[in-house]
All heavy atoms as an XYZ file, in Angstrom:
988
protein
N     102.553     71.741     74.387
C     101.570     70.774     74.843
C     100.234     71.474     75.016
O     100.171     72.631     75.365
C     102.039     70.155     76.163
C     101.182     68.974     76.559
S     101.940     67.958     77.838
C     101.114     68.620     79.257
N      99.155     70.766     74.800
C      97.811     71.330     74.873
C      97.426     71.650     76.304
O      97.938     71.077     77.253
C      96.812     70.329     74.285
O      95.505     70.787     74.479
N      96.457     72.553     76.463
C      95.963     72.929     77.777
C      95.115     71.816     78.390
O      94.935     71.748     79.587
C      95.088     74.201     77.686
C      95.762     75.403     77.070
C      95.841     75.357     75.558
O      94.907     74.863     74.890
O      96.872     75.798     75.021
N      94.554     70.946     77.548
C      93.725     69.846     78.030
C      94.558     68.954     78.935
O      95.696     68.627     78.643
C      93.214     69.036     76.845
C      92.253     67.965     77.222
C      90.862     68.234     76.736
O      90.690     69.109     75.874
O      89.956     67.577     77.226
N      93.982     68.545     80.063
C      94.725     67.735     81.030
C      94.167     66.327     81.077
O      92.975     66.117     81.260
C      94.618     68.349     82.427
C      95.152     69.752     82.514
C      96.643     69.732     82.531
N      97.106     71.108     82.638
C      98.237     71.530     82.167
N      99.038     70.711     81.558
N      98.601     72.772     82.296
N      95.042     65.358     80.914
C      94.687     63.963     81.071
C      95.528     63.409     82.199
O      96.634     63.852     82.443
C      94.971     63.168     79.789
C      94.181     63.627     78.604
C      94.823     64.020     77.448
C      92.804     63.664     78.633
C      94.117     64.441     76.343
C      92.076     64.080     77.534
C      92.723     64.469     76.384
N      94.997     62.394     82.855
C      95.750     61.732     83.916
C      96.339     60.423     83.390
O      95.912     59.921     82.347
C      94.847     61.429     85.131
O      93.862     60.463     84.728
C      94.149     62.694     85.639
N      97.268     59.887     84.144
C      97.824     58.577     83.787
C      96.706     57.531     83.765
O      96.721     56.637     82.926
C      98.942     58.199     84.752
C     100.174     59.036     84.557
C     101.297     58.708     85.536
O     101.107     57.818     86.413
O     102.362     59.327     85.423
N      95.739     57.665     84.685
C      94.601     56.732     84.720
C      93.798     56.792     83.429
O      93.355     55.764     82.918
C      93.680     57.037     85.896
O      94.370     56.965     87.098
N      93.597     58.013     82.898
C      92.878     58.162     81.636
C      93.604     57.417     80.513
O      92.985     56.718     79.710
C      92.776     59.646     81.227
C      91.917     60.480     82.152
O      90.965     59.940     82.753
O      92.208     61.690     82.260
N      94.906     57.571     80.467
C      95.709     56.951     79.408
C      95.698     55.438     79.544
O      95.513     54.706     78.556
C      97.157     57.496     79.431
C      97.160     59.029     79.281
C      98.001     56.822     78.356
C      96.300     59.583     78.161
N      95.853     54.934     80.769
C      95.836     53.482     80.977
C      94.477     52.893     80.606
O      94.413     51.805     80.017
C      96.197     53.149     82.422
C      97.656     53.437     82.799
C      97.865     53.270     84.305
C      98.605     52.563     82.009
N      93.395     53.598     80.912
C      92.056     53.127     80.526
C      91.928     53.050     79.003
O      91.383     52.085     78.460
C      90.986     54.041     81.106
N      92.442     54.044     78.307
C      92.391     54.037     76.842
C      93.239     52.905     76.268
O      92.865     52.298     75.261
C      92.859     55.375     76.277
S      91.674     56.699     76.519
N      94.363     52.623     76.897
C      95.214     51.528     76.425
C      94.500     50.189     76.574
O      94.643     49.307     75.727
C      96.541     51.514     77.171
C      97.500     52.645     76.806
C      98.655     52.696     77.801
C      98.002     52.499     75.385
N      93.713     50.044     77.642
C      92.965     48.799     77.853
C      91.758     48.698     76.919
O      91.461     47.632     76.398
C      92.465     48.707     79.301
C      93.509     48.320     80.310
C      92.897     48.019     81.668
N      92.061     49.098     82.171
C      92.503     50.127     82.895
N      93.775     50.234     83.192
N      91.670     51.061     83.317
N      91.063     49.825     76.723
C      89.780     49.814     76.027
C      89.854     50.341     74.600
O      88.929     50.124     73.821
C      88.766     50.651     76.818
C      88.569     50.156     78.231
C      87.943     51.193     79.142
O      87.480     52.240     78.639
O      87.938     50.969     80.360
N      90.917     51.020     74.262
C      91.013     51.658     72.954
C      91.199     50.665     71.822
O      91.544     49.502     72.034
N      90.977     51.157     70.648
C      91.129     50.333     69.447
C      92.577     50.377     68.976
O      93.168     51.444     68.855
C      90.216     50.885     68.344
C      90.356     50.182     67.031
C      89.556     50.859     65.931
O      88.805     51.813     66.217
O      89.707     50.436     64.786
N      93.125     49.214     68.708
C      94.491     49.158     68.182
C      94.428     49.348     66.668
O      93.664     48.684     65.985
C      95.133     47.822     68.506
C      96.574     47.787     68.056
C      97.234     46.545     68.538
N      98.614     46.596     68.106
C      99.581     46.033     68.746
N      99.338     45.384     69.857
N     100.808     46.113     68.304
N      95.235     50.239     66.168
C      95.258     50.482     64.741
C      96.051     49.385     64.048
O      96.989     48.833     64.608
C      95.845     51.854     64.440
C      95.075     53.037     65.019
C      95.727     54.342     64.605
C      93.624     53.031     64.579
N      95.671     49.090     62.831
C      96.341     48.032     62.074
C      97.818     48.335     61.876
O      98.651     47.468     62.007
C      95.673     47.839     60.703
C      94.301     47.210     60.837
O      94.040     46.568     61.857
O      93.498     47.397     59.920
N      98.108     49.584     61.529
C      99.500     49.940     61.283
C     100.306     49.937     62.557
O      99.896     50.485     63.559
N     101.432     49.305     62.532
C     102.326     49.293     63.685
C     103.611     49.973     63.254
O     104.226     49.573     62.279
C     102.603     47.859     64.107
C     103.487     47.764     65.320
C     103.654     46.298     65.704
N     104.735     46.170     66.652
C     104.580     46.181     67.954
N     103.384     46.313     68.473
N     105.613     46.057     68.759
N     103.974     51.003     63.980
C     105.188     51.736     63.650
C     106.424     50.996     64.113
O     106.338     50.027     64.867
N     107.567     51.456     63.681
C     108.820     50.812     64.096
C     109.118     51.069     65.562
O     109.902     50.360     66.171
C     109.977     51.256     63.195
C     110.276     52.725     63.250
C     111.163     53.240     64.184
C     109.647     53.613     62.373
C     111.431     54.589     64.250
C     109.911     54.965     62.438
C     110.802     55.451     63.363
O     111.046     56.789     63.428
N     108.479     52.106     66.155
C     108.722     52.411     67.563
C     107.835     51.597     68.502
O     108.162     51.432     69.653
C     108.467     53.887     67.846
C     109.422     54.808     67.156
C     108.994     56.255     67.272
O     107.804     56.556     67.332
N     109.959     57.139     67.291
N     106.693     51.138     67.999
C     105.768     50.416     68.873
C     104.377     50.379     68.297
O     104.193     50.366     67.084
N     103.402     50.410     69.181
C     102.008     50.282     68.753
C     101.281     51.619     68.816
O     101.727     52.563     69.483
C     101.286     49.262     69.629
O     101.239     49.720     70.965
N     100.142     51.660     68.125
C      99.318     52.862     68.099
C      97.890     52.454     68.424
O      97.350     51.514     67.834
C      99.366     53.543     66.711
C     100.807     53.914     66.362
C      98.461     54.771     66.692
C     100.981     54.423     64.953
N      97.278     53.156     69.370
C      95.884     52.904     69.770
C      95.119     54.210     69.735
O      95.691     55.276     69.926
C      95.797     52.346     71.178
C      96.287     50.936     71.311
C      95.933     50.406     72.700
N      96.240     49.017     72.801
C      95.411     48.022     72.470
N      94.211     48.319     72.036
N      95.780     46.770     72.587
N      93.836     54.082     69.516
C      92.966     55.245     69.653
C      92.207     55.098     70.959
O      92.072     54.001     71.500
C      91.956     55.346     68.492
O      91.128     54.185     68.493
C      92.666     55.494     67.170
N      91.711     56.199     71.456
C      90.932     56.180     72.686
C      90.096     57.443     72.771
O      90.133     58.299     71.876
N      89.376     57.555     73.855
C      88.549     58.734     74.066
C      88.536     59.067     75.546
O      88.345     58.193     76.393
C      87.120     58.475     73.572
C      86.260     59.706     73.671
C      85.391     59.918     72.455
O      85.509     59.215     71.456
N      84.523     60.892     72.535
N      88.768     60.339     75.863
C      88.681     60.846     77.219
C      87.688     61.995     77.175
O      87.954     63.023     76.551
C      90.043     61.325     77.759
C      89.895     61.881     79.164
C      91.068     60.204     77.724
N      86.525     61.791     77.770
C      85.457     62.778     77.652
C      85.049     62.915     76.192
O      84.777     61.912     75.529
N      85.072     64.125     75.690
C      84.724     64.366     74.286
C      85.933     64.314     73.363
O      85.785     64.437     72.157
C      84.071     65.758     74.141
C      82.709     65.830     74.809
O      82.101     64.757     75.023
O      82.260     66.937     75.131
N      87.114     64.169     73.920
C      88.335     64.238     73.129
C      88.790     62.865     72.636
O      89.088     61.978     73.431
C      89.471     64.874     73.947
C      90.763     65.016     73.205
C      90.676     65.963     72.025
O      90.288     67.100     72.186
N      91.018     65.483     70.844
N      88.865     62.704     71.300
C      89.442     61.486     70.731
C      90.960     61.647     70.726
O      91.462     62.716     70.377
C      88.932     61.277     69.313
C      87.475     60.881     69.249
C      86.998     60.719     67.817
C      87.507     59.435     67.242
N      86.965     59.137     65.900
N      91.656     60.599     71.143
C      93.114     60.675     71.227
C      93.761     59.499     70.500
O      93.130     58.480     70.238
C      93.619     60.723     72.690
C      93.194     59.471     73.468
C      93.160     62.002     73.370
C      93.762     59.393     74.870
N      95.034     59.685     70.202
C      95.877     58.665     69.605
C      97.043     58.454     70.577
O      97.638     59.429     71.031
C      96.407     59.165     68.263
C      97.212     58.198     67.445
C      96.248     57.293     66.669
C      98.089     58.942     66.467
N      97.337     57.204     70.902
C      98.409     56.908     71.843
C      99.468     56.081     71.134
O      99.194     54.985     70.663
C      97.893     56.129     73.070
C      96.760     56.898     73.749
C      99.038     55.868     74.054
C      96.034     56.090     74.813
N     100.668     56.638     71.037
C     101.813     55.923     70.463
C     102.633     55.396     71.632
O     103.065     56.176     72.481
C     102.655     56.878     69.619
C     101.934     57.419     68.397
C     102.784     58.406     67.632
C     103.872     57.696     66.862
N     104.635     58.617     65.981
N     102.817     54.093     71.682
C     103.517     53.455     72.799
C     104.810     52.810     72.350
O     104.823     52.064     71.370
C     102.619     52.390     73.433
O     101.425     52.969     73.914
N     105.868     53.086     73.092
C     107.172     52.497     72.791
C     107.144     51.006     73.096
O     106.539     50.565     74.066
C     108.252     53.183     73.612
N     107.805     50.232     72.255
C     107.858     48.779     72.429
C     109.305     48.331     72.597
O     110.236     49.113     72.447
C     107.249     48.097     71.205
N     109.468     47.065     72.863
C     110.793     46.473     72.925
C     111.265     46.225     74.341
O     110.601     46.559     75.313
N     112.441     45.640     74.424
C     113.092     45.390     75.704
C     114.545     45.832     75.594
O     115.089     45.962     74.491
C     113.047     43.887     76.076
O     113.700     43.136     75.039
C     111.625     43.397     76.250
N     115.138     46.064     76.736
C     116.549     46.429     76.766
C     116.854     47.692     75.990
O     116.145     48.697     76.081
N     117.902     47.634     75.189
C     118.349     48.786     74.421
C     117.293     49.250     73.421
O     117.107     50.461     73.225
C     119.667     48.453     73.693
C     120.290     49.587     72.899
C     120.585     50.785     73.805
C     121.542     49.109     72.209
N     116.581     48.313     72.811
C     115.529     48.674     71.856
C     114.441     49.492     72.546
O     113.998     50.500     72.014
C     114.915     47.415     71.213
O     115.944     46.685     70.558
C     113.844     47.774     70.212
N     114.007     49.077     73.721
C     112.983     49.812     74.469
C     113.478     51.206     74.820
O     112.755     52.202     74.670
C     112.600     49.049     75.731
N     114.728     51.292     75.283
C     115.298     52.593     75.644
C     115.321     53.525     74.422
O     114.940     54.694     74.509
C     116.714     52.410     76.198
C     117.358     53.717     76.549
C     117.250     54.383     77.729
C     118.165     54.529     75.685
N     117.963     55.569     77.655
C     118.526     55.675     76.402
C     118.616     54.381     74.378
C     119.321     56.680     75.866
C     119.396     55.383     73.840
C     119.754     56.516     74.582
N     115.765     53.002     73.294
C     115.839     53.806     72.072
C     114.439     54.248     71.607
O     114.249     55.407     71.231
C     116.539     53.013     70.966
C     116.767     53.760     69.654
C     117.604     55.007     69.866
C     117.421     52.832     68.634
N     113.468     53.356     71.651
C     112.110     53.706     71.238
C     111.507     54.764     72.153
O     110.843     55.693     71.687
C     111.219     52.470     71.195
C     111.545     51.573     70.026
O     112.081     52.022     69.014
N     111.223     50.304     70.140
N     111.747     54.672     73.463
C     111.268     55.709     74.391
C     111.964     57.036     74.110
O     111.340     58.098     74.129
C     111.486     55.269     75.841
C     110.531     54.184     76.279
C     110.561     53.965     77.789
N     111.896     53.806     78.345
C     112.531     52.647     78.488
N     111.947     51.526     78.122
N     113.744     52.595     79.008
N     113.262     56.982     73.845
C     114.018     58.203     73.547
C     113.455     58.884     72.294
O     113.284     60.106     72.272
C     115.496     57.864     73.361
C     116.345     59.057     73.059
C     116.879     59.933     73.961
C     116.720     59.544     71.763
N     117.585     60.922     73.306
C     117.488     60.695     71.955
C     116.478     59.101     70.472
C     118.012     61.432     70.899
C     117.000     59.818     69.417
C     117.758     60.969     69.634
N     113.156     58.084     71.259
C     112.608     58.666     70.029
C     111.229     59.270     70.253
O     110.921     60.344     69.731
C     112.556     57.612     68.910
C     113.936     57.279     68.370
S     113.930     56.282     66.862
C     113.204     54.764     67.425
N     110.383     58.621     71.061
C     109.069     59.196     71.352
C     109.190     60.457     72.191
O     108.436     61.420     72.000
C     108.166     58.174     72.044
C     107.489     57.167     71.139
C     106.631     56.206     71.950
C     106.652     57.840     70.064
N     110.148     60.491     73.145
C     110.375     61.717     73.923
C     110.814     62.861     73.013
O     110.382     63.995     73.169
C     111.465     61.477     74.980
C     110.929     61.475     76.370
C     112.034     61.353     77.421
N     112.082     59.974     77.861
C     113.042     59.117     77.625
N     114.125     59.470     76.979
N     112.968     57.880     78.047
N     111.662     62.538     72.056
C     112.114     63.558     71.096
C     110.937     64.044     70.248
O     110.799     65.241     70.002
C     113.212     62.963     70.215
C     113.777     63.940     69.223
C     115.111     63.426     68.691
N     115.537     64.091     67.498
C     115.938     65.351     67.404
N     115.947     66.091     68.485
N     116.323     65.871     66.261
N     110.093     63.133     69.806
C     108.892     63.514     69.057
C     107.999     64.415     69.914
O     107.450     65.412     69.434
C     108.143     62.247     68.629
C     106.987     62.523     67.697
C     106.325     61.262     67.169
O     106.949     60.176     67.197
O     105.171     61.369     66.724
N     107.863     64.081     71.206
C     107.084     64.900     72.129
C     107.657     66.320     72.196
O     106.923     67.304     72.124
C     107.066     64.257     73.517
C     106.569     65.165     74.601
C     105.235     65.556     74.651
C     107.437     65.644     75.578
C     104.777     66.396     75.647
C     106.982     66.482     76.573
C     105.656     66.864     76.605
O     105.219     67.703     77.590
N     108.975     66.431     72.321
C     109.623     67.759     72.370
C     109.318     68.556     71.109
O     109.084     69.768     71.168
C     111.137     67.616     72.536
C     111.533     67.090     73.901
O     110.720     67.155     74.848
O     112.672     66.579     74.020
N     109.308     67.895     69.974
C     109.012     68.589     68.703
C     107.566     69.055     68.687
O     107.276     70.198     68.313
C     109.339     67.664     67.503
C     110.850     67.454     67.415
C     108.787     68.242     66.197
C     111.276     66.331     66.488
N     106.636     68.198     69.117
C     105.229     68.615     69.177
C     105.057     69.810     70.111
O     104.257     70.701     69.842
C     104.328     67.468     69.619
C     103.865     66.590     68.487
C     104.366     65.309     68.313
C     102.909     67.041     67.569
C     103.942     64.504     67.278
C     102.477     66.249     66.530
C     102.989     64.982     66.390
O     102.557     64.196     65.358
N     105.790     69.839     71.215
C     105.708     70.976     72.136
C     106.135     72.267     71.446
O     105.508     73.317     71.622
C     106.570     70.730     73.377
S     105.893     69.513     74.506
N     107.183     72.198     70.631
C     107.646     73.391     69.920
C     106.657     73.817     68.843
O     106.602     74.992     68.476
C     109.012     73.142     69.294
C     110.106     73.077     70.333
C     111.452     73.078     69.715
N     111.575     71.983     68.770
C     112.705     71.388     68.436
N     113.819     71.798     68.959
N     112.725     70.398     67.580
N     105.890     72.863     68.308
C     104.930     73.165     67.239
C     103.543     73.485     67.774
O     102.603     73.677     66.990
C     104.842     71.978     66.271
C     106.124     71.656     65.520
C     105.935     70.410     64.675
C     106.557     72.836     64.661
N     103.403     73.573     69.097
C     102.098     73.853     69.712
C     101.465     75.108     69.092
O     102.112     76.148     68.986
C     102.250     74.055     71.216
C     101.000     74.474     71.899
N      99.942     73.615     72.076
C     100.621     75.663     72.421
C      98.965     74.264     72.688
N      99.358     75.504     72.911
N     100.228     74.968     68.647
C      99.497     76.095     68.097
C      99.657     76.304     66.605
O      98.993     77.162     66.029
N     100.529     75.543     65.952
C     100.712     75.686     64.505
C      99.536     75.013     63.805
O      99.226     73.848     64.074
C     102.047     75.068     64.037
C     102.157     75.099     62.525
C     103.216     75.797     64.670
N      98.887     75.751     62.936
C      97.743     75.222     62.191
C      98.171     74.010     61.367
O      99.209     74.010     60.735
C      97.196     76.317     61.272
O      96.133     75.807     60.497
N      97.342     72.961     61.402
C      97.621     71.766     60.620
C      98.412     70.716     61.364
O      98.640     69.631     60.847
N      98.843     71.014     62.602
C      99.611     70.069     63.410
C      98.706     69.571     64.544
O      98.125     70.378     65.265
C     100.869     70.737     64.016
C     101.752     71.336     62.913
C     101.647     69.758     64.891
C     102.288     70.349     61.914
N      98.580     68.257     64.724
C      97.731     67.742     65.816
C      98.210     68.230     67.175
O      99.399     68.417     67.390
C      97.889     66.220     65.709
C      98.432     65.963     64.358
C      99.208     67.189     63.958
N      97.269     68.424     68.099
C      97.621     68.810     69.464
C      98.320     67.656     70.154
O      98.001     66.499     69.932
C      96.356     69.136     70.267
C      95.639     70.360     69.825
C      94.380     70.536     70.658
C      93.504     71.626     70.076
N      92.190     71.643     70.733
N      99.269     68.010     70.984
C      99.967     67.021     71.802
C      99.491     67.192     73.239
O      99.478     68.295     73.772
C     101.475     67.238     71.718
S     102.394     66.089     72.741
N      99.081     66.083     73.864
C      98.553     66.129     75.226
C      99.551     65.657     76.268
O      99.273     65.701     77.450
C      97.268     65.312     75.314
C      96.172     65.852     74.442
C      95.710     65.111     73.368
C      95.614     67.102     74.651
C      94.701     65.590     72.551
C      94.621     67.604     73.841
C      94.161     66.845     72.783
N     100.697     65.176     75.834
C     101.728     64.815     76.806
C     102.420     63.514     76.515
O     102.086     62.787     75.582
N     103.429     63.255     77.376
C     104.217     62.023     77.311
C     104.070     61.371     78.675
O     104.511     61.909     79.681
C     105.674     62.359     76.994
C     106.523     61.157     76.703
C     106.294     60.387     75.574
C     107.551     60.808     77.553
C     107.076     59.280     75.301
C     108.347     59.696     77.290
C     108.104     58.933     76.156
N     103.395     60.213     78.718
C     102.998     59.600     79.972
C     103.787     58.331     80.250
O     104.065     57.544     79.349
C     101.503     59.264     79.946
C     100.623     60.483     79.930
C     100.324     61.128     78.745
C     100.100     60.985     81.110
C      99.522     62.253     78.726
C      99.293     62.108     81.103
C      99.002     62.743     79.909
N     104.092     58.131     81.519
C     104.715     56.900     82.017
C     105.993     56.554     81.254
O     106.346     55.391     81.120
C     103.720     55.729     81.953
C     102.424     55.938     82.739
C     101.406     54.876     82.381
C     102.714     55.930     84.227
N     106.657     57.560     80.740
C     107.927     57.423     80.023
C     107.844     56.472     78.823
O     108.838     55.895     78.420
C     109.023     56.944     80.986
C     110.418     57.126     80.386
O     110.642     58.150     79.705
O     111.264     56.236     80.578
N     106.632     56.325     78.242
C     106.538     55.466     77.064
C     105.316     55.695     76.182
O     105.184     55.056     75.147
C     106.618     53.996     77.458
C     105.440     53.517     78.258
C     105.481     52.041     78.549
N     105.488     51.307     77.309
C     105.939     50.073     77.174
N     106.400     49.434     78.202
N     105.894     49.456     76.016
N     104.399     56.609     76.553
C     103.175     56.814     75.775
C     103.039     58.282     75.359
O     102.876     59.162     76.204
C     101.939     56.424     76.597
C     101.974     55.031     77.134
N     101.895     53.924     76.336
C     102.121     54.581     78.398
C     101.956     52.835     77.080
N     102.110     53.214     78.343
N     103.129     58.518     74.057
C     102.926     59.858     73.502
C     101.454     59.980     73.139
O     100.915     59.148     72.399
C     103.796     60.047     72.253
C     103.640     61.366     71.504
C     104.038     62.545     72.401
C     104.474     61.352     70.243
N     100.773     61.019     73.667
C      99.335     61.175     73.472
C      99.079     62.402     72.604
O      99.479     63.518     72.945
C      98.603     61.301     74.823
C      97.103     61.469     74.611
C      98.895     60.080     75.703
N      98.406     62.153     71.473
C      98.127     63.184     70.482
C      96.640     63.274     70.201
O      95.889     62.321     70.444
C      98.849     62.863     69.170
C     100.360     62.663     69.241
C     100.861     62.108     67.915
C     101.049     63.955     69.595
N      96.237     64.399     69.646
C      94.881     64.560     69.159
C      94.656     63.561     68.011
O      95.496     63.439     67.120
C      94.719     65.990     68.643
C      93.450     66.273     67.906
C      93.440     67.670     67.321
O      94.518     68.233     67.006
O      92.343     68.217     67.178
N      93.529     62.867     68.044
C      93.193     61.952     66.949
C      92.585     62.768     65.814
O      91.661     63.543     66.027
C      92.192     60.895     67.418
C      91.841     59.918     66.360
N      90.812     60.133     65.471
C      92.385     58.728     66.020
C      90.728     59.109     64.645
N      91.679     58.246     64.954
N      93.131     62.607     64.629
C      92.624     63.319     63.455
C      91.975     62.288     62.535
O      92.630     61.347     62.108
C      93.777     64.040     62.714
C      93.268     64.715     61.450
C      94.455     65.048     63.635
N      90.669     62.454     62.285
C      89.988     61.553     61.367
C      90.423     61.883     59.947
O      90.059     62.912     59.405
C      88.470     61.697     61.483
C      87.903     60.968     62.686
O      88.492     59.939     63.064
O      86.893     61.414     63.232
N      91.250     61.042     59.408
C      91.784     61.279     58.071
C      92.257     59.956     57.494
O      92.328     58.949     58.194
C      92.941     62.266     58.139
N      92.587     59.994     56.229
C      93.151     58.825     55.570
C      94.598     59.116     55.217
O      94.969     60.255     55.007
C      92.381     58.526     54.284
C      90.992     58.003     54.554
C      90.363     57.554     53.268
N      89.143     58.320     53.107
C      88.523     58.501     51.976
N      89.012     57.983     50.867
N      87.436     59.194     51.909
N      95.385     58.077     55.135
C      96.767     58.259     54.717
C      96.801     58.485     53.210
O      95.826     58.209     52.494
C      97.627     57.014     55.048
O      97.172     55.924     54.249
C      97.550     56.660     56.524
N      97.929     58.949     52.727
C      98.077     59.171     51.286
C      97.923     57.862     50.509
O      97.478     57.863     49.384
C      99.439     59.810     50.986
C      99.573     61.232     51.476
S      98.429     62.366     50.691
C      99.121     62.461     49.055
N      98.277     56.760     51.126
C      98.132     55.450     50.457
C      96.672     55.029     50.321
O      96.337     54.214     49.489
C      98.892     54.374     51.229
C     100.381     54.537     51.156
C     101.073     53.381     51.882
N     102.493     53.640     51.927
C     103.200     53.680     53.023
N     102.645     53.457     54.186
N     104.486     53.921     52.986
N      95.816     55.554     51.197
C      94.413     55.147     51.215
C      93.507     56.033     50.363
O      92.323     55.772     50.269
C      93.873     55.173     52.651
C      94.544     54.186     53.564
C      94.136     54.410     55.003
O      93.948     55.542     55.449
N      93.996     53.327     55.739
N      94.043     57.078     49.790
C      93.184     58.026     49.082
C      93.887     58.580     47.858
O      95.075     58.339     47.648
C      92.754     59.172     50.026
O      91.722     59.923     49.398
C      93.916     60.072     50.376
N      93.147     59.314     47.076
C      93.733     60.063     45.966
C      93.420     61.528     46.174
O      92.394     61.877     46.760
C      93.181     59.603     44.597
O      91.756     59.754     44.630
C      93.537     58.165     44.319
N      94.282     62.379     45.702
C      94.085     63.820     45.836
C      93.336     64.295     44.600
O      93.852     64.182     43.489
C      95.444     64.548     45.979
C      95.253     66.048     46.037
C      96.176     64.040     47.198
N      92.110     64.798     44.820
C      91.299     65.200     43.669
C      91.760     66.536     43.074
O      91.713     66.724     41.874
C      89.825     65.274     44.042
O      89.633     66.180     45.103
N      92.192     67.466     43.929
C      92.671     68.756     43.431
C      94.074     68.977     43.967
O      94.273     69.502     45.060
C      91.738     69.883     43.864
C      92.066     71.205     43.178
O      93.250     71.427     42.835
O      91.141     72.006     43.001
N      95.048     68.561     43.197
C      96.451     68.632     43.645
C      96.894     70.058     43.933
O      97.665     70.297     44.859
C      97.351     67.987     42.600
C      97.114     66.482     42.455
C      97.955     65.862     41.364
N      99.383     65.989     41.554
C     100.123     65.206     42.329
N      99.558     64.231     43.001
N     101.423     65.388     42.416
N      96.435     71.017     43.162
C      96.850     72.404     43.365
C      96.425     72.907     44.743
O      97.225     73.468     45.485
C      96.278     73.308     42.271
C      96.814     74.718     42.361
C      96.406     75.575     41.171
O      96.200     75.030     40.072
O      96.301     76.794     41.366
N      95.167     72.674     45.114
C      94.680     73.114     46.430
C      95.402     72.344     47.536
O      95.818     72.931     48.544
C      93.157     72.936     46.537
C      92.467     73.967     45.638
C      92.697     73.080     47.982
C      90.968     73.814     45.567
N      95.571     71.033     47.359
C      96.253     70.213     48.362
C      97.647     70.764     48.651
O      98.032     70.969     49.805
C      96.345     68.757     47.887
C      97.174     67.898     48.796
C      96.640     67.359     49.950
C      98.519     67.642     48.497
C      97.405     66.567     50.791
C      99.291     66.851     49.328
C      98.737     66.313     50.490
N      98.422     71.036     47.600
C      99.797     71.481     47.807
C      99.852     72.940     48.286
O     100.778     73.312     49.016
C     100.648     71.238     46.562
C     101.004     69.792     46.405
C     100.414     69.021     45.414
C     101.898     69.187     47.264
C     100.723     67.677     45.281
C     102.217     67.839     47.151
C     101.630     67.082     46.160
N      98.876     73.760     47.950
C      98.820     75.119     48.500
C      98.617     75.060     50.012
O      99.285     75.775     50.771
C      97.693     75.922     47.855
C      97.990     76.395     46.461
C      96.790     77.077     45.815
O      95.689     77.120     46.372
N      96.993     77.599     44.614
N      97.682     74.192     50.453
C      97.441     74.046     51.894
C      98.667     73.465     52.599
O      99.032     73.906     53.684
C      96.205     73.186     52.132
C      94.926     73.871     51.730
C      93.694     72.990     51.882
O      93.795     71.909     52.515
O      92.639     73.378     51.378
N      99.295     72.485     51.972
C     100.503     71.883     52.542
C     101.609     72.933     52.661
O     102.315     73.007     53.676
C     100.971     70.708     51.677
C     102.174     69.996     52.226
S     101.858     69.133     53.752
C     100.843     67.795     53.152
N     101.761     73.766     51.662
C     102.787     74.807     51.677
C     102.525     75.804     52.812
O     103.459     76.235     53.487
C     102.840     75.529     50.323
C     103.961     76.515     50.225
C     105.281     76.088     50.155
C     103.696     77.870     50.213
C     106.322     77.007     50.079
C     104.722     78.789     50.138
C     106.037     78.359     50.073
N     101.251     76.147     53.063
C     100.921     77.061     54.166
C     101.340     76.471     55.503
O     101.870     77.171     56.372
C      99.418     77.353     54.184
C      98.968     78.283     53.095
C      97.471     78.488     53.174
C      96.953     79.206     51.969
N      95.486     79.323     51.952
N     101.116     75.176     55.676
C     101.520     74.517     56.921
C     103.035     74.549     57.063
O     103.578     74.865     58.121
C     100.984     73.070     56.983
C      99.464     73.075     57.093
C     101.597     72.305     58.146
C      98.813     71.716     56.925
N     103.735     74.264     55.979
C     105.210     74.273     56.014
C     105.716     75.684     56.333
O     106.651     75.848     57.119
C     105.787     73.730     54.693
C     105.467     72.236     54.570
C     107.293     73.965     54.610
C     105.749     71.637     53.235
N     105.109     76.709     55.745
C     105.501     78.086     56.071
C     105.295     78.367     57.553
O     106.147     78.997     58.190
C     104.683     79.086     55.227
C     105.133     79.212     53.804
C     104.344     80.256     53.042
O     103.109     80.345     53.217
O     104.973     81.010     52.286
N     104.160     77.915     58.110
C     103.901     78.109     59.541
C     104.954     77.427     60.400
O     105.351     77.953     61.436
C     102.519     77.568     59.907
O     101.514     78.274     59.268
N     105.398     76.239     59.967
C     106.428     75.530     60.724
C     107.722     76.323     60.793
O     108.421     76.309     61.802
C     106.719     74.170     60.059
C     105.641     73.124     60.140
C     106.019     71.914     59.287
C     105.366     72.701     61.557
N     108.030     77.044     59.734
C     109.292     77.762     59.678
C     109.225     79.142     60.324
O     110.255     79.791     60.450
C     109.762     77.859     58.221
C     110.245     76.565     57.679
N     111.514     76.085     57.913
C     109.613     75.610     56.960
C     111.637     74.902     57.345
N     110.511     74.585     56.759
N     108.036     79.586     60.734
C     107.929     80.906     61.391
C     108.466     80.827     62.745
O     108.637     80.584     63.668
C     106.478     81.368     61.422
C     106.018     81.852     60.083
C     104.572     82.322     60.093
O     103.933     82.320     61.158
O     104.096     82.685     59.038
């Protein structure tokens, strides 16, 4: 987890005021927000009953993975798991692979390979 500290109040404010992204994941919703100078992405578990429990469990597991990957180049910073349902990550201004084309595939895959090597260290 990143050294940057956010409070539950910061996260709740971003959930109220942040922009909801068009894409909705199978686990829940995704919003962007800002705390001070830091742009963040908030993934929130959705559902009720067993579905809600499972979605929270999957986000907690994702949080644990981000904690293990802390400091790996190419991986967004993780700022925490709040209120047992909100995973807070560094917002990365980028486009998805569906929204863009790769102009230099060789460089793209070399950089991707470096990140994968870092993950396995």
